[in-house]
C-alpha positions as YAML, in Angstrom:
chain: A
units: angstrom
residues:
- id: 1
  name: MET
  ca: [1.66, 13.91, 11.70]
- id: 2
  name: PHE
  ca: [4.44, 12.54, 13.93]
- id: 3
  name: GLU
  ca: [5.85, 14.13, 17.06]
- id: 4
  name: ARG
  ca: [9.27, 15.73, 16.90]
- id: 5
  name: LYS
  ca: [12.27, 14.31, 18.71]
- id: 6
  name: THR
  ca: [12.03, 17.03, 21.37]
- id: 7
  name: GLN
  ca: [8.44, 16.04, 22.19]
- id: 8
  name: PRO
  ca: [7.58, 13.14, 24.50]
- id: 9
  name: ILE
  ca: [6.61, 9.74, 23.11]
- id: 10
  name: LEU
  ca: [2.95, 9.56, 22.17]
- id: 11
  name: PRO
  ca: [0.81, 7.72, 24.76]
- id: 12
  name: ALA
  ca: [-0.14, 4.16, 23.75]
- id: 13
  name: LYS
  ca: [-3.84, 5.06, 23.36]
- id: 14
  name: HIS
  ca: [-3.10, 7.81, 20.84]
- id: 15
  name: TRP
  ca: [-0.46, 5.70, 19.10]
- id: 16
  name: ARG
  ca: [-3.02, 2.92, 18.53]
- id: 17
  name: VAL
  ca: [-5.28, 5.49, 16.88]
- id: 18
  name: ARG
  ca: [-2.35, 6.48, 14.63]
- id: 19
  name: VAL
  ca: [-1.78, 2.82, 13.70]
- id: 20
  name: ALA
  ca: [-5.50, 2.37, 12.95]
- id: 21
  name: TYR
  ca: [-5.48, 5.51, 10.79]
- id: 22
  name: SER
  ca: [-2.47, 4.23, 8.85]
- id: 23
  name: ALA
  ca: [-4.19, 0.88, 8.35]
- id: 24
  name: LEU
  ca: [-7.31, 2.65, 7.08]
- id: 25
  name: VAL
  ca: [-5.30, 4.73, 4.60]
- id: 26
  name: ALA
  ca: [-3.51, 1.57, 3.41]
- id: 27
  name: LEU
  ca: [-6.83, -0.25, 3.01]
- id: 28
  name: ILE
  ca: [-8.26, 2.61, 0.97]
- id: 29
  name: ILE
  ca: [-5.21, 2.57, -1.32]
- id: 30
  name: ILE
  ca: [-5.50, -1.19, -1.78]
- id: 31
  name: VAL
  ca: [-9.23, -1.08, -2.52]
- id: 32
  name: LEU
  ca: [-8.85, 1.79, -4.99]
- id: 33
  name: SER
  ca: [-5.89, 0.09, -6.69]
- id: 34
  name: LEU
  ca: [-7.77, -3.19, -6.94]
- id: 35
  name: GLY
  ca: [-10.82, -1.41, -8.34]
- id: 36
  name: LEU
  ca: [-8.71, 0.43, -10.91]
- id: 37
  name: GLY
  ca: [-7.06, -2.82, -11.99]
- id: 38
  name: THR
  ca: [-10.33, -4.72, -12.18]
- id: 39
  name: VAL
  ca: [-12.00, -2.09, -14.34]
- id: 40
  name: GLY
  ca: [-8.88, -1.78, -16.50]
- id: 41
  name: TYR
  ca: [-8.63, -5.50, -17.13]
- id: 42
  name: ARG
  ca: [-12.35, -5.61, -17.84]
- id: 43
  name: VAL
  ca: [-12.25, -2.75, -20.35]
- id: 44
  name: PHE
  ca: [-8.81, -3.07, -21.95]
- id: 45
  name: GLY
  ca: [-8.20, -6.79, -21.49]
- id: 46
  name: GLN
  ca: [-11.77, -7.74, -22.40]
- id: 47
  name: LEU
  ca: [-12.01, -10.13, -19.45]
- id: 48
  name: GLY
  ca: [-15.05, -11.03, -17.38]
- id: 49
  name: TRP
  ca: [-15.42, -9.37, -13.98]
- id: 50
  name: ILE
  ca: [-14.13, -12.33, -11.96]
- id: 51
  name: ASP
  ca: [-11.15, -12.89, -14.28]
- id: 52
  name: ALA
  ca: [-10.41, -9.15, -14.22]
- id: 53
  name: LEU
  ca: [-10.50, -9.15, -10.40]
- id: 54
  name: LEU
  ca: [-8.23, -12.20, -10.30]
- id: 55
  name: ASN
  ca: [-5.67, -10.62, -12.63]
- id: 56
  name: ALA
  ca: [-5.74, -7.31, -10.78]
- id: 57
  name: SER
  ca: [-5.26, -8.96, -7.39]
- id: 58
  name: MET
  ca: [-2.46, -11.20, -8.65]
- id: 59
  name: ILE
  ca: [-0.58, -8.25, -10.16]
- id: 60
  name: LEU
  ca: [-1.21, -6.05, -7.11]
- id: 61
  name: THR
  ca: [0.26, -8.67, -4.78]
- id: 62
  name: GLY
  ca: [3.25, -9.29, -7.04]
- id: 63
  name: MET
  ca: [2.29, -12.83, -8.03]
- id: 64
  name: GLY
  ca: [2.09, -12.13, -11.75]
- id: 65
  name: PRO
  ca: [-0.62, -12.20, -14.40]
- id: 66
  name: VAL
  ca: [-3.04, -15.09, -14.89]
- id: 67
  name: ASP
  ca: [-4.51, -14.40, -18.33]
- id: 68
  name: ARG
  ca: [-2.63, -13.46, -21.46]
- id: 69
  name: MET
  ca: [-3.57, -10.09, -22.93]
- id: 70
  name: GLU
  ca: [-4.53, -10.42, -26.58]
- id: 71
  name: THR
  ca: [-5.05, -6.76, -27.53]
- id: 72
  name: ASP
  ca: [-2.46, -4.00, -27.65]
- id: 73
  name: ALA
  ca: [-4.61, -1.91, -25.30]
- id: 74
  name: GLY
  ca: [-4.71, -4.80, -22.84]
- id: 75
  name: LYS
  ca: [-0.96, -5.26, -23.01]
- id: 76
  name: LEU
  ca: [-0.33, -1.54, -22.46]
- id: 77
  name: PHE
  ca: [-2.74, -1.46, -19.55]
- id: 78
  name: ALA
  ca: [-1.12, -4.53, -17.99]
- id: 79
  name: THR
  ca: [2.30, -2.91, -18.35]
- id: 80
  name: PHE
  ca: [1.32, 0.34, -16.65]
- id: 81
  name: TYR
  ca: [-0.79, -1.39, -14.01]
- id: 82
  name: ALA
  ca: [2.16, -3.63, -13.10]
- id: 83
  name: ILE
  ca: [4.41, -0.58, -12.63]
- id: 84
  name: PHE
  ca: [1.69, 1.22, -10.68]
- id: 85
  name: SER
  ca: [1.13, -1.87, -8.51]
- id: 86
  name: GLY
  ca: [4.80, -2.05, -7.54]
- id: 87
  name: VAL
  ca: [4.77, 1.57, -6.42]
- id: 88
  name: ALA
  ca: [1.41, 1.14, -4.65]
- id: 89
  name: PHE
  ca: [2.69, -1.95, -2.83]
- id: 90
  name: LEU
  ca: [5.83, -0.20, -1.59]
- id: 91
  name: GLY
  ca: [3.89, 2.94, -0.65]
- id: 92
  name: THR
  ca: [1.26, 0.98, 1.25]
- id: 93
  name: THR
  ca: [3.95, -0.95, 3.08]
- id: 94
  name: GLY
  ca: [5.60, 2.33, 4.07]
- id: 95
  name: ILE
  ca: [2.31, 3.71, 5.36]
- id: 96
  name: LEU
  ca: [1.73, 0.59, 7.46]
- id: 97
  name: VAL
  ca: [5.27, 0.46, 8.87]
- id: 98
  name: ALA
  ca: [5.70, 4.21, 9.52]
- id: 99
  name: PRO
  ca: [3.99, 4.42, 12.95]
- id: 100
  name: TRP
  ca: [5.89, 1.38, 14.21]
- id: 101
  name: ALA
  ca: [9.25, 2.57, 12.90]
- id: 102
  name: HIS
  ca: [8.72, 6.10, 14.16]
- id: 103
  name: ARG
  ca: [7.81, 4.90, 17.65]
- id: 104
  name: LEU
  ca: [10.85, 2.61, 17.76]
- id: 105
  name: LEU
  ca: [13.22, 5.35, 16.62]
- id: 106
  name: HIS
  ca: [11.59, 7.93, 18.89]
- id: 107
  name: ARG
  ca: [11.91, 5.60, 21.87]
- id: 108
  name: PHE
  ca: [15.54, 4.88, 20.95]
- id: 109
  name: HIS
  ca: [16.24, 8.60, 20.76]
- id: 110
  name: ALA
  ca: [14.53, 9.16, 24.12]
- id: 111
  name: ASP
  ca: [16.71, 6.46, 25.67]
- id: 112
  name: LEU
  ca: [19.84, 8.18, 24.29]
- id: 113
  name: ASP
  ca: [18.76, 11.50, 25.82]
- id: 114
  name: GLU
  ca: [18.32, 9.86, 29.24]
- id: 115
  name: THR
  ca: [21.86, 8.47, 29.23]
- id: 116
  name: GLU
  ca: [23.52, 11.83, 28.55]
...
């Protein structure tokens, strides 16, 4: 997906497409994760749709739960969803930062090659 260090830096127009693609992938992950959490809290936590959405979004963003889970199934779901959300958050952040970091490092490497 990214150019190798021996290749020239990607033109700005193509790089912006890469950034937009990364943002789209991150958005899809967030929407799917939020949907999974909402349905899970609705089914296992026996919450209404709005409360389930609120809990899922709060866990996904790292803020913490809003409602207490009363059933064992709800508690188990909340546990696994919290772990999943941490991984999803870090993964999504990596996807969003990757084009920027790669361009910076690629440009830095290109500058080193010019000085030799």
